C-alpha positions as CSV (number, residue, x, y, z in Angstrom):
1,M,1.5,-100.9,-66.6
2,N,1.4,-104.4,-64.7
3,K,-2.9,-104.0,-64.1
4,P,-3.8,-105.8,-60.7
5,V,-5.0,-109.2,-60.7
6,H,-8.9,-109.7,-59.3
7,A,-10.0,-112.7,-58.3
8,A,-13.4,-114.6,-58.7
9,G,-16.5,-112.4,-57.9
10,D,-17.4,-114.9,-56.2
11,G,-17.1,-115.5,-52.4
12,L,-18.4,-115.9,-48.5
13,V,-17.2,-114.4,-45.3
14,T,-18.7,-115.4,-41.4
15,G,-18.4,-114.0,-38.5
16,A,-17.9,-110.4,-39.2
17,T,-20.2,-107.8,-37.8
18,L,-21.8,-106.6,-41.0
19,V,-22.9,-102.3,-41.2
20,T,-25.5,-103.1,-43.3
21,L,-26.9,-99.3,-43.3
22,D,-30.0,-101.0,-44.7
23,G,-32.7,-98.4,-43.9
24,D,-33.6,-95.1,-43.3
25,A,-31.7,-94.9,-39.8
26,G,-29.4,-96.3,-38.0
27,Y,-26.2,-98.5,-38.6
28,G,-28.6,-102.0,-39.2
29,L,-25.6,-104.5,-37.3
30,V,-26.1,-107.7,-37.9
31,E,-23.7,-110.0,-35.2
32,D,-22.2,-112.6,-35.9
33,G,-23.1,-112.4,-39.2
34,A,-22.5,-113.9,-42.8
35,L,-21.9,-112.0,-46.3
36,A,-22.6,-114.0,-49.8
37,W,-22.5,-112.6,-53.6
38,R,-22.0,-114.6,-57.0
39,D,-21.1,-113.0,-59.7
40,G,-20.6,-109.9,-58.3
41,I,-23.6,-109.1,-56.6
42,I,-24.9,-109.7,-52.5
43,R,-26.6,-112.9,-52.3
44,F,-27.0,-112.5,-49.0
45,A,-26.2,-110.5,-45.9
46,G,-27.3,-111.5,-42.4
47,P,-27.5,-113.4,-39.6
48,R,-25.1,-116.5,-39.8
49,S,-27.5,-118.5,-38.6
50,E,-30.0,-117.3,-41.8
51,L,-27.4,-118.4,-44.1
52,P,-29.2,-120.7,-46.9
53,A,-28.1,-123.9,-47.7
54,E,-27.4,-123.3,-51.3
55,L,-25.2,-120.4,-50.4
56,A,-22.6,-122.3,-47.4
57,G,-19.3,-123.3,-48.5
58,D,-16.5,-122.5,-47.6
59,A,-15.7,-119.3,-46.2
60,I,-13.8,-116.5,-44.6
61,D,-13.7,-116.1,-40.8
62,A,-13.7,-112.3,-40.5
63,G,-13.4,-113.1,-36.2
64,G,-15.8,-110.4,-35.4
65,D,-14.8,-107.6,-37.9
66,C,-16.4,-104.8,-39.2
67,I,-17.9,-105.0,-42.9
68,T,-19.4,-101.7,-44.2
69,P,-20.7,-100.4,-47.9
70,G,-17.5,-99.8,-50.1
71,L,-17.0,-96.3,-50.0
72,V,-18.3,-94.2,-52.7
73,D,-15.9,-90.5,-52.9
74,C,-18.3,-88.8,-55.2
75,H,-16.0,-85.5,-55.6
76,T,-13.1,-85.9,-57.0
77,H,-10.7,-83.5,-58.8
78,A,-8.0,-86.8,-58.4
79,V,-6.6,-86.7,-62.3
80,F,-4.2,-83.6,-62.3
81,A,0.1,-82.9,-62.5
82,G,2.0,-81.2,-59.9
83,D,1.0,-79.7,-56.8
84,R,0.6,-76.6,-55.2
85,A,2.5,-76.8,-51.7
86,G,3.7,-73.6,-52.2
87,E,0.3,-72.3,-52.4
88,F,-0.2,-73.9,-48.8
89,E,3.0,-72.0,-47.4
90,Q,1.2,-68.4,-48.6
91,R,-1.7,-69.6,-46.9
92,L,0.1,-69.9,-43.6
93,Q,1.7,-66.6,-44.5
94,G,-1.7,-64.8,-44.9
95,A,-2.6,-65.0,-48.3
96,D,-6.5,-65.9,-48.8
97,Y,-7.9,-67.8,-51.4
98,E,-9.4,-65.5,-54.0
99,Q,-5.6,-63.7,-54.0
100,I,-3.6,-66.7,-54.3
101,A,-6.0,-67.0,-57.4
102,R,-5.9,-63.9,-59.1
103,A,-1.9,-63.5,-59.1
104,G,-2.4,-66.6,-61.0
105,G,-2.4,-68.9,-59.0
106,G,-5.2,-71.6,-57.5
107,I,-6.4,-73.8,-60.6
108,V,-5.0,-71.7,-63.4
109,S,-1.1,-73.1,-62.3
110,T,-2.6,-77.0,-62.1
111,V,-3.3,-76.5,-66.2
112,R,-0.1,-75.5,-66.9
113,H,1.6,-78.3,-65.1
114,T,-1.2,-80.7,-66.3
115,R,-1.1,-79.4,-70.0
116,A,2.0,-80.4,-69.8
117,A,1.8,-83.4,-68.9
118,S,1.5,-86.7,-71.1
119,E,-1.2,-88.5,-70.6
120,D,1.0,-91.6,-69.7
121,D,2.7,-89.6,-66.9
122,L,-1.1,-87.9,-65.9
123,L,-2.1,-91.6,-65.7
124,A,0.9,-92.4,-63.3
125,Q,0.6,-89.2,-61.3
126,S,-2.9,-89.7,-61.0
127,L,-3.0,-93.8,-60.0
128,Q,-0.7,-92.3,-56.8
129,R,-3.6,-90.8,-55.9
130,A,-6.1,-93.2,-56.7
131,R,-4.6,-96.6,-54.9
132,A,-4.2,-94.5,-52.0
133,L,-8.3,-93.7,-52.0
134,L,-8.9,-97.3,-52.6
135,A,-6.5,-99.0,-49.8
136,D,-8.5,-96.7,-47.7
137,G,-11.7,-98.2,-48.6
138,V,-13.0,-96.5,-51.9
139,T,-14.9,-98.4,-54.7
140,T,-16.2,-95.8,-56.0
141,L,-14.2,-92.9,-56.9
142,E,-16.2,-89.9,-59.4
143,I,-13.3,-87.9,-60.7
144,K,-13.6,-84.7,-62.7
145,S,-12.1,-82.6,-65.9
146,G,-11.6,-79.2,-65.5
147,Y,-7.1,-79.0,-65.5
148,G,-7.2,-78.9,-69.4
149,L,-9.4,-75.7,-70.1
150,D,-9.3,-76.8,-73.6
151,F,-10.9,-79.4,-75.8
152,D,-7.2,-82.1,-76.0
153,N,-6.3,-81.9,-72.3
154,E,-10.1,-81.9,-70.8
155,R,-9.7,-84.5,-72.9
156,K,-6.6,-86.2,-71.9
157,M,-8.2,-85.5,-68.7
158,L,-11.7,-87.8,-68.9
159,R,-9.8,-90.5,-70.8
160,V,-7.3,-91.2,-68.5
161,A,-10.0,-91.0,-65.9
162,R,-11.4,-93.9,-67.4
163,Q,-8.2,-95.6,-67.9
164,V,-7.6,-95.4,-63.8
165,G,-10.8,-97.4,-63.6
166,D,-9.9,-100.0,-65.3
167,E,-6.2,-100.1,-64.2
168,L,-7.6,-100.4,-59.9
169,G,-10.9,-102.2,-61.0
170,I,-13.2,-100.1,-59.7
171,Q,-16.0,-98.0,-61.1
172,V,-14.6,-94.7,-62.0
173,R,-17.6,-92.0,-62.9
174,T,-16.4,-88.9,-64.6
175,T,-17.6,-85.7,-64.3
176,F,-17.0,-83.1,-67.0
177,L,-15.7,-79.6,-65.3
178,G,-14.4,-77.6,-68.3
179,A,-16.7,-74.6,-66.6
180,H,-13.8,-74.9,-63.6
181,A,-11.5,-71.3,-64.3
182,L,-11.1,-69.1,-67.3
183,P,-8.0,-69.8,-68.5
184,P,-5.3,-67.3,-69.9
185,E,-6.2,-67.9,-73.5
186,F,-9.3,-66.4,-72.6
187,A,-8.7,-63.6,-70.3
188,G,-11.7,-61.1,-70.5
189,N,-13.8,-63.2,-72.0
190,A,-16.0,-65.0,-70.4
191,E,-18.6,-65.6,-72.5
192,G,-16.4,-66.6,-75.4
193,Y,-14.9,-69.7,-73.1
194,I,-18.5,-70.7,-72.1
195,D,-19.0,-71.0,-76.2
196,A,-16.1,-73.0,-76.3
197,V,-17.4,-75.6,-73.1
198,V,-20.5,-75.5,-74.4
199,D,-19.0,-76.8,-78.0
200,W,-17.2,-79.4,-76.3
201,L,-20.0,-80.9,-75.0
202,P,-21.1,-82.9,-77.2
203,R,-18.4,-83.9,-78.8
204,L,-16.9,-85.8,-75.7
205,H,-20.1,-87.0,-74.4
206,A,-20.1,-88.8,-78.2
207,E,-16.6,-90.4,-77.5
208,G,-18.2,-91.8,-73.9
209,L,-16.2,-89.4,-71.8
210,V,-18.6,-87.9,-69.7
211,D,-21.1,-89.4,-67.3
212,A,-22.5,-85.7,-65.8
213,V,-21.7,-81.7,-65.9
214,D,-20.3,-79.3,-62.9
215,A,-19.2,-75.8,-62.7
216,F,-17.5,-73.8,-60.6
217,C,-20.3,-70.8,-59.6
218,E,-18.9,-68.6,-57.7
219,R,-17.6,-64.2,-57.7
220,I,-14.2,-66.0,-59.1
221,G,-15.7,-68.1,-61.1
222,F,-18.4,-68.7,-63.3
223,T,-22.1,-66.8,-63.1
224,L,-25.4,-67.9,-62.5
225,A,-25.9,-67.0,-65.9
226,Q,-23.3,-68.4,-67.4
227,T,-23.7,-71.8,-65.5
228,R,-27.5,-72.2,-66.4
229,R,-25.8,-72.2,-70.4
230,V,-24.0,-75.2,-69.6
231,F,-26.5,-77.0,-67.5
232,E,-28.9,-76.4,-70.6
233,A,-26.4,-78.0,-72.8
234,A,-26.0,-81.0,-70.6
235,R,-29.4,-81.6,-70.6
236,A,-30.1,-81.3,-74.1
237,L,-27.8,-84.6,-73.9
238,G,-30.0,-86.2,-71.3
239,L,-26.6,-86.0,-68.9
240,P,-27.3,-85.1,-64.9
241,V,-25.7,-82.2,-63.7
242,K,-23.8,-81.1,-59.8
243,L,-22.5,-77.9,-59.2
244,H,-19.8,-76.5,-56.7
245,A,-22.2,-73.7,-55.3
246,D,-22.0,-71.2,-52.4
247,Q,-18.9,-72.8,-50.9
248,L,-17.0,-68.3,-50.6
249,S,-21.1,-66.5,-51.1
250,D,-24.1,-67.3,-51.0
251,G,-24.3,-67.2,-55.1
252,E,-28.0,-69.1,-55.5
253,G,-26.1,-71.8,-57.0
254,A,-27.8,-74.5,-55.2
255,A,-31.1,-73.3,-56.3
256,L,-29.5,-73.1,-59.7
257,V,-28.9,-76.7,-59.3
258,A,-31.9,-77.9,-57.9
259,E,-33.9,-76.1,-60.7
260,F,-32.1,-78.3,-62.5
261,G,-32.6,-81.4,-61.0
262,G,-29.3,-81.8,-60.1
263,L,-27.9,-84.8,-58.5
264,S,-25.6,-82.4,-55.9
265,A,-24.7,-79.5,-54.7
266,D,-21.9,-79.3,-53.4
267,H,-19.8,-77.2,-50.5
268,V,-22.4,-75.3,-49.8
269,E,-21.1,-73.3,-46.6
270,H,-23.0,-69.9,-47.8
271,T,-25.9,-72.0,-49.3
272,S,-29.7,-70.1,-47.9
273,V,-32.8,-71.4,-46.3
274,A,-34.0,-70.8,-49.7
275,G,-31.3,-73.0,-51.3
276,V,-32.0,-75.8,-48.9
277,A,-35.8,-75.3,-49.7
278,A,-35.3,-76.2,-53.4
279,M,-32.3,-78.5,-52.6
280,A,-35.2,-80.6,-50.5
281,E,-38.3,-80.3,-53.1
282,A,-35.6,-81.8,-56.0
283,G,-33.9,-84.8,-54.4
284,T,-30.5,-82.7,-54.7
285,V,-28.5,-84.2,-52.4
286,A,-25.9,-81.7,-49.8
287,V,-21.8,-83.1,-51.0
288,L,-19.9,-81.8,-47.7
289,L,-16.5,-81.3,-48.6
290,P,-14.5,-80.9,-44.7
291,G,-11.1,-81.6,-46.2
292,A,-11.9,-77.6,-48.4
293,F,-12.8,-76.4,-45.3
294,H,-10.2,-77.6,-43.1
295,V,-7.5,-77.0,-45.2
296,L,-8.5,-73.0,-46.6
297,R,-9.4,-72.9,-42.4
298,E,-13.1,-71.4,-43.1
299,T,-15.7,-70.7,-40.6
300,Q,-18.9,-70.3,-42.4
301,L,-20.7,-73.7,-41.7
302,P,-22.8,-75.5,-44.0
303,P,-26.2,-75.1,-43.3
304,L,-26.8,-78.3,-41.4
305,R,-30.0,-77.7,-39.0
306,E,-32.1,-76.7,-42.2
307,F,-30.6,-80.0,-44.3
308,R,-31.7,-81.9,-41.2
309,A,-34.4,-80.2,-40.6
310,R,-35.6,-80.7,-44.8
311,H,-34.4,-84.4,-44.9
312,V,-31.8,-83.0,-47.6
313,P,-30.0,-86.1,-48.1
314,M,-26.0,-84.9,-46.6
315,A,-22.4,-86.7,-48.3
316,V,-19.4,-86.6,-47.4
317,A,-16.6,-86.7,-50.5
318,T,-12.7,-86.0,-50.3
319,D,-12.9,-82.8,-52.9
320,C,-9.1,-85.1,-53.5
321,N,-7.4,-81.7,-54.9
322,P,-3.6,-79.7,-55.5
323,G,-4.9,-77.1,-54.2
324,T,-7.7,-76.9,-51.4
325,S,-8.1,-80.6,-50.4
326,P,-4.9,-82.5,-50.7
327,L,-7.1,-85.5,-48.9
328,L,-6.6,-89.0,-49.9
329,S,-8.6,-90.8,-47.1
330,L,-11.9,-90.4,-47.4
331,R,-12.2,-92.1,-44.2
332,Q,-10.6,-89.0,-43.0
333,A,-12.6,-86.9,-44.6
334,M,-15.6,-88.1,-42.5
335,Q,-13.6,-88.1,-39.7
336,L,-13.2,-84.2,-40.4
337,A,-16.7,-84.1,-41.5
338,C,-17.8,-85.6,-37.5
339,T,-15.2,-82.5,-35.7
340,H,-15.5,-79.5,-38.4
341,F,-19.4,-80.2,-38.8
342,R,-20.4,-81.7,-36.1
343,L,-21.7,-85.4,-38.0
344,T,-22.2,-88.3,-36.2
345,P,-20.2,-91.2,-37.0
346,E,-23.3,-93.0,-38.6
347,E,-24.3,-89.6,-40.1
348,A,-20.8,-89.3,-41.4
349,L,-20.5,-93.4,-42.7
350,R,-24.2,-92.8,-44.4
351,G,-22.7,-89.7,-46.3
352,A,-19.3,-91.8,-47.3
353,T,-21.7,-94.6,-48.4
354,V,-25.7,-94.4,-49.5
355,N,-25.4,-91.1,-50.0
356,G,-22.5,-91.0,-51.9
357,A,-23.9,-93.5,-54.1
358,R,-27.1,-90.8,-54.5
359,A,-24.8,-88.1,-55.4
360,L,-23.8,-90.1,-58.2
361,G,-27.2,-91.1,-59.4
362,L,-26.2,-94.9,-58.4
363,E,-28.4,-97.1,-57.3
364,D,-27.1,-100.8,-57.2
365,R,-24.6,-99.7,-53.9
366,G,-24.1,-98.3,-50.8
367,A,-25.3,-100.6,-48.4
368,L,-25.2,-104.5,-47.7
369,R,-28.7,-106.0,-48.7
370,A,-29.0,-108.6,-51.3
371,G,-29.4,-107.6,-54.9
372,L,-26.8,-104.4,-54.4
373,R,-23.3,-104.7,-55.9
374,A,-21.0,-107.2,-53.9
375,D,-18.9,-103.7,-52.9
376,F,-17.7,-103.7,-49.7
377,V,-14.8,-103.3,-46.8
378,R,-13.5,-105.4,-43.8
379,W,-12.0,-103.2,-41.1
380,R,-10.1,-103.8,-38.5
381,V,-12.9,-102.6,-36.0
382,R,-15.0,-103.9,-33.3
383,Q,-17.3,-101.2,-34.1
384,P,-18.1,-98.5,-36.7
385,A,-17.7,-95.0,-34.5
386,E,-14.2,-96.8,-34.9
387,L,-14.0,-95.6,-38.5
388,C,-14.4,-91.5,-38.0
389,Y,-12.6,-92.3,-34.0
390,W,-9.0,-93.1,-35.3
391,L,-6.8,-90.6,-37.1
392,G,-5.0,-91.8,-40.1
393,G,-3.5,-95.7,-40.0
394,R,-4.8,-98.5,-42.2
395,L,-7.7,-99.7,-40.7
396,A,-8.9,-101.4,-44.0
397,E,-8.5,-105.7,-43.8
398,G,-9.9,-106.2,-47.8
399,V,-11.4,-104.6,-50.2
400,Y,-13.6,-106.0,-53.0
401,A,-15.7,-103.9,-55.5
402,G,-17.9,-106.5,-57.4
403,G,-16.6,-108.9,-55.3
404,R,-13.4,-108.7,-56.7
405,R,-10.5,-108.6,-54.0
406,V,-8.9,-104.7,-54.9
407,A,-7.1,-103.9,-52.4
């Protein structure tokens, strides 16, 4: 497979409207701005009139286009084989998520296809999805395992996730989600399966394949006690944790992940006020996943007022997956977050940049500021609200990761 050719990691753009997001509030707009980077690191982001002489030189003229930080998709399941379009039809005919899962569909259906795929085939299928995300502004991508559900296939998924980053020239953060569903060979033996997951984790970590650990804590997933066992195994290895929490019911998952100082609680539609308070105290990010909310036609909104009141950072992600959020644009997820959750365009953009980075434990990106990674996107728009205003279409003029143009 031919790898993309990435340009050198030095450069200068002038005549841009910079959307720096540098600060706790506001877009941080800089009209007629300049952005300079060297060795993949931002050296200047500010008014063109203040550009230091040593950074001046040949420049790309942005012609007034907006430049934002690169988007950070902090929750995806982008490595999988096959699709579940048939389940989409079933839901439209009246079946719900739990009925489909209990009838052998849902996650276990994707497991069958993923196990059957070779590593090369899995990579080819996954690259198509990752390229679509990249083309619409994503420069950092989290990818979970969880469709293998045995050691060899979870390992295969994590290896493919690493290869996606290598092929596309972006950073992929890998999350081990072995506790995603109960595979058929462990039917009726959830405790035995958790034993296996806890055994696999240090072996996968030793191969450099795991950046964080996740679980599906839900009535059709795993219990609080079982999730705690997985988190304790992660903590013993010094790995951060995340959690699919309180999506279908208030299972106190948000409070559990906060207890472990977790990076994020994701979905959180049913999280209680007590769960929000625990997240606020722990600094745990709330990851909003409006794609799944939209596809499943949910009605229970996350506790947005409480998140705002307690200053819990809110990230926005695609949850790209074959069943409940076949979404290939983080910008579209931002629009859905505005429409369904009433986020402001600024909150949605922060959710896909600054707070998305926080949800991955990354402090070197998410804003346009000297010293951070030169991850940025030039958009064919004149004001940042347009990124949430337009439905569909290709607005990205250029996508840069580490100062290298990747799309």
